[in-house]
C-alpha positions in Angstrom: -5.4 28.6 -13.4 -4.5 25.0 -13.1 -3.0 23.7 -9.8 0.6 22.5 -9.9 0.2 19.1 -8.3 1.4 15.9 -10.0 -1.3 13.2 -9.9 -1.1 9.6 -11.1 -4.5 7.9 -11.9 -3.7 4.2 -11.6 -6.0 1.7 -13.3 -6.0 -1.7 -15.2 -3.9 -4.6 -13.9 -4.7 -8.2 -14.5 -8.0 -8.7 -12.6 -11.1 -9.8 -14.3 -12.4 -6.2 -13.8 -9.4 -4.5 -15.4 -11.2 -3.2 -18.5 -13.9 -1.5 -16.4 -11.1 -0.1 -14.3 -9.5 1.4 -17.4 -12.8 3.1 -18.3 -13.0 4.6 -14.8 -9.4 5.7 -15.0 -9.9 7.5 -18.3 -13.0 9.3 -16.9 -11.2 10.4 -13.7 -8.1 11.5 -15.7 -10.1 13.7 -18.1 -11.9 15.4 -15.3 -8.7 16.1 -13.3 -6.9 17.5 -16.4 -9.3 20.4 -16.3 -7.9 21.5 -13.0 -4.3 20.2 -12.7 -1.2 20.7 -14.9 0.2 17.2 -14.4 -2.1 14.3 -14.6 -0.8 10.9 -15.8 -2.9 7.8 -16.4 -0.9 4.8 -15.4 -1.4 1.0 -15.9 -0.9 -1.2 -12.8 2.0 -3.4 -14.0 5.5 -4.3 -13.0 6.7 -0.8 -14.0 4.3 1.1 -11.7 6.9 1.9 -9.0 9.4 3.2 -11.6 6.7 5.2 -13.3 5.5 6.8 -10.1 9.0 7.8 -9.2 9.8 9.2 -12.7 6.7 11.4 -12.6 7.5 12.7 -9.1 3.9 12.0 -8.1 2.3 14.0 -5.3 -1.0 12.1 -5.1 -2.1 8.7 -6.4 -5.7 8.2 -7.4 -6.3 4.4 -7.5 -9.2 3.5 -9.8 -8.7 -0.2 -9.5 -11.3 -3.0 -9.3 -10.5 -6.4 -8.0 -7.2 -7.9 -6.8 -4.5 -6.7 -6.4 -5.7 -3.1 -6.6 -8.7 -3.1 -4.3 -7.6 -5.6 -1.6 -5.0 -3.5 0.1 -2.0 -4.8 -1.7 -1.5 -1.7 -3.9 -2.3 0.5 -0.9 0.4 -1.1 1.1 2.8 -0.6 -1.7 2.0 3.1 -1.8 2.4 3.3 2.0 5.9 1.8 1.7 6.7 4.4 -1.0 5.4 7.1 1.2 2.9 8.3 -1.5 -0.5 9.7 -0.4 -3.5 8.3 -2.2 -7.2 8.6 -2.5 -9.4 6.1 -0.7 -9.2 3.5 2.0 -6.0 2.1 3.5 -4.7 -1.4 3.7 -6.9 -2.9 6.4 -10.2 -1.4 5.2 -9.5 -2.5 1.7 -8.7 -6.0 2.8 -11.7 -6.2 5.1 -14.2 -4.9 2.5 -13.1 -7.1 -0.4 -13.3 -10.3 1.7 -17.1 -10.8 2.0 -16.6 -13.4 4.8 -14.5 -11.1 6.9 -16.7 -8.1 6.2 -19.9 -10.0 7.2 -18.2 -11.1 10.5 -17.5 -7.5 11.3 -21.0 -6.4 10.4 -22.5 -9.1 12.6 -20.3 -8.0 15.5 -21.6 -4.5 15.3 -25.2 -5.5 14.8 -25.7 -4.7 11.1 -28.3 -7.0 9.4 -26.8 -9.6 7.0 -28.2 -12.6 5.2 -27.8 -16.1 6.7 -24.9 -17.9 5.0 -22.6 -20.9 4.8 -18.9 -20.5 4.0 -17.3 -23.2 1.9 -13.6 -23.8 1.4 -11.8 -26.3 -0.8 -10.6 -28.2 2.4 -13.8 -27.8 4.4 -16.9 -28.0 2.1 -20.2 -29.1 3.6 -22.4 -31.1 1.2 -25.1 -29.4 -0.8 -27.6 -31.2 1.3 -26.1 -29.7 4.5 -26.2 -26.2 2.9 -29.9 -26.6 1.9 -30.7 -27.9 5.4 -29.1 -24.9 7.0 -30.3 -22.0 4.8 -32.6 -23.5 2.2 -32.3 -24.0 -1.5 -33.1 -20.5 -2.7 -29.6 -19.0 -2.4 -26.9 -16.8 -3.9 -23.5 -18.3 -4.5 -20.6 -16.0 -4.8 -16.8 -16.0 -4.5 -15.6 -14.6 -1.1 -13.4 -12.0 -2.9 -13.8 -9.8 -5.9 -16.5 -7.6 -7.2 -18.7 -6.5 -10.1 -20.9 -9.6 -9.5 -18.3 -11.8 -11.3 -18.8 -15.5 -10.4 -22.2 -14.8 -8.7 -25.1 -17.2 -9.4 -28.6 -17.3 -8.2 -29.8 -20.8 -7.4 -33.1 -22.5 -6.7 -32.3 -26.1 -5.9 -29.5 -28.4 -4.9 -28.4 -29.2 -8.4 -28.0 -25.5 -9.3 -26.1 -24.9 -6.1 -23.6 -27.7 -6.9 -22.9 -26.3 -10.3 -22.6 -22.7 -9.0 -20.2 -23.6 -6.2 -17.9 -25.4 -8.6 -17.9 -22.3 -10.8 -17.3 -19.9 -7.9 -14.3 -21.9 -6.8 -12.7 -20.8 -10.1 -12.4 -17.3 -8.5 -10.8 -18.2 -5.2 -10.4 -20.7 -2.4 -13.6 -19.7 -0.5 -17.2 -19.5 -1.5 -20.0 -17.8 0.2 -23.5 -19.3 -0.1 -26.1 -16.8 1.2 -29.9 -17.2 1.7 -31.5 -15.2 -1.1 -33.4 -12.2 0.2 -36.1 -10.9 -2.2 -36.4 -7.2 -2.5 -35.3 -3.9 -4.1 -31.6 -3.5 -5.0 -30.5 -0.4 -3.1 -27.1 1.3 -2.9 -25.8 4.2 -0.8 -22.7 6.2 -1.6 -20.6 7.4 1.4 -18.6 10.6 1.2 -16.4 11.9 4.0 -17.2 15.6 3.9 -18.0 17.3 7.2 -18.0 14.0 8.8 -19.2 10.7 7.2 -22.1 11.7 4.9 -24.5 9.4 3.2 -25.3 10.5 -0.4 -28.8 10.2 -1.9 -30.1 6.6 -1.9 -30.4 4.9 -5.3 -32.6 2.0 -6.3 -31.2 0.0 -9.1 -33.7 -1.5 -11.6 -33.0 -4.0 -14.4 -35.4 -5.6 -16.9 -37.8 -8.3 -15.6 -36.0 -11.6 -15.1 -32.6 -10.1 -14.8 -30.5 -8.7 -12.0 -27.6 -6.2 -11.6 -24.9 -8.5 -12.9 -21.7 -7.5 -14.7 -23.5 -7.0 -18.1 -26.2 -4.8 -16.6 -23.7 -2.8 -14.5 -21.6 -1.7 -17.4 -23.8 -1.8 -20.5 -25.5 1.6 -21.1 -29.3 1.2 -21.1 -29.5 -2.1 -19.3 -30.0 -0.7 -15.8 -31.9 2.3 -14.4 -30.8 4.3 -11.4 -33.7 5.8 -9.5 -32.7 8.8 -7.4 -33.9 9.3 -4.8 -35.0 5.7 -4.3 -38.8 5.5 -4.1 -39.0 3.9 -0.6 -40.5 4.9 2.6 -38.9 7.8 4.6 -38.1 5.4 7.4 -36.4 2.9 5.1 -34.5 5.7 3.3 -33.2 7.0 6.6 -32.4 3.5 7.8 -30.3 2.5 4.8 -28.3 5.7 5.1 -27.6 5.0 8.8 -26.6 1.4 8.1 -24.4 2.5 5.1 -22.6 5.0 7.4 -22.1 2.4 10.0 -20.7 -0.1 7.5 -18.2 2.4 6.2 -17.1 3.2 9.8 -16.8 -0.3 11.2 -14.6 -1.4 8.3 -12.5 1.8 8.8 -13.0 3.0 5.3 -11.7 6.4 4.2 -12.8 9.1 1.8 -15.5 7.2 0.0 -17.3 3.9 -0.4 -20.5 2.5 -1.7 -22.7 0.2 0.3 -25.1 -2.3 -1.4 -28.3 -3.6 0.2 -31.4 -5.7 -0.5 -34.5 -4.0 0.9 -37.3 -6.6 1.4 -40.9 -5.5 1.3 -41.0 -6.2 5.1 -38.3 -6.1 7.6 -34.8 -4.7 7.9 -32.6 -3.8 4.9 -29.8 -6.4 4.5 -26.2 -5.3 4.0 -24.6 -7.1 1.1 -21.2 -5.5 0.7 -19.0 -2.4 0.8 -17.1 -1.3 -2.3 -14.1 0.8 -1.3 -13.3 1.9 -4.9 -16.6 2.5 -6.5 -16.7 2.6 -10.3 -16.2 5.9 -12.0 -17.6 5.0 -15.4 -20.4 6.7 -17.3 -22.8 4.0 -16.0 -21.5 3.9 -12.4 -23.7 4.5 -9.4 -21.4 6.6 -7.2 -21.0 9.5 -9.5 -24.8 9.5 -10.1 -25.3 9.8 -6.3 -22.8 12.6 -6.0 -24.5 14.5 -8.8 -27.9 14.1 -7.0 -26.2 15.7 -4.0 -25.2 18.7 -6.2 -21.6 17.6 -6.7 -20.4 17.4 -10.3 -18.0 14.6 -11.3 -15.2 17.2 -11.8 -15.8 18.6 -8.4 -15.9 15.2 -6.9 -12.5 13.9 -8.1 -10.8 17.3 -7.3 -12.2 17.0 -3.8 -10.7 13.6 -3.3 -7.3 14.7 -4.7 -7.2 17.7 -2.4 -8.2 15.7 0.6 -5.4 13.2 0.0 -2.9 15.9 -0.6 -3.9 17.8 2.6 -3.8 14.6 4.6 -0.2 14.1 3.5 0.8 17.7 4.3 -0.8 17.5 7.7 1.1 14.2 8.5 4.4 16.0 7.8 3.8 18.8 10.3 
């Protein structure tokens, strides 16, 4: 028998990641419809408040990628409306999407991160200064956003100059990080009996490529190796660091923490994603399945958790 809770799955919007969000939203909606009577897929647009009110929604399931759905703006809107929702709140969302802020928090709590230089449109060190501080083998990325949009790998000053100019198209701050060579590793976090690290995944792409937007969302262009074939010590360490990253940013319900694991030395924390993708090629659902949790069970769990949180707050 289907449960009588009204759920709004919110996706889309105007971010550069909106199409991916819509795929995630469709997948979540279809899974929830197997267990609930009233599930509505909604677009994040100027009518969202009216639509949420009209449907008398009990729980909102945001499946939004990028700004304004993943940066705390939409979460604050839901808080004002008094609507319970799946996932992190305003502060954690804002912290996580801002790579500069997130890295400062990680550093404060002793999590390993890559050396970097932060550039702004009003305070922009020369390329020569950047190279002098962290070398010419770097990764240039917008300070906000996700899905590897605007990210460029560079090997010399000329490439850095071009990449920085491109990254400024996505925001007012740019992060230039020393490139760390190693395996691309990700760890999903699930709050279930405490903060639990899901099985570790190594992401592999064809030689000469990396896990960019195309390889993330095109079936067949990336391989998810579960469990990641790394040493037992490294496996345990990335799970511990992922759990710490989730906690120090005050994330809630779920997150996905990305790393680079060099051949020698500590894993390096890259970023925390508070609303991981829920598409057929997404990493988080794969990690959950490896832990014995089907996609259907996963999304139901998140809805029930958000609903119970709301019920408890009213007591």
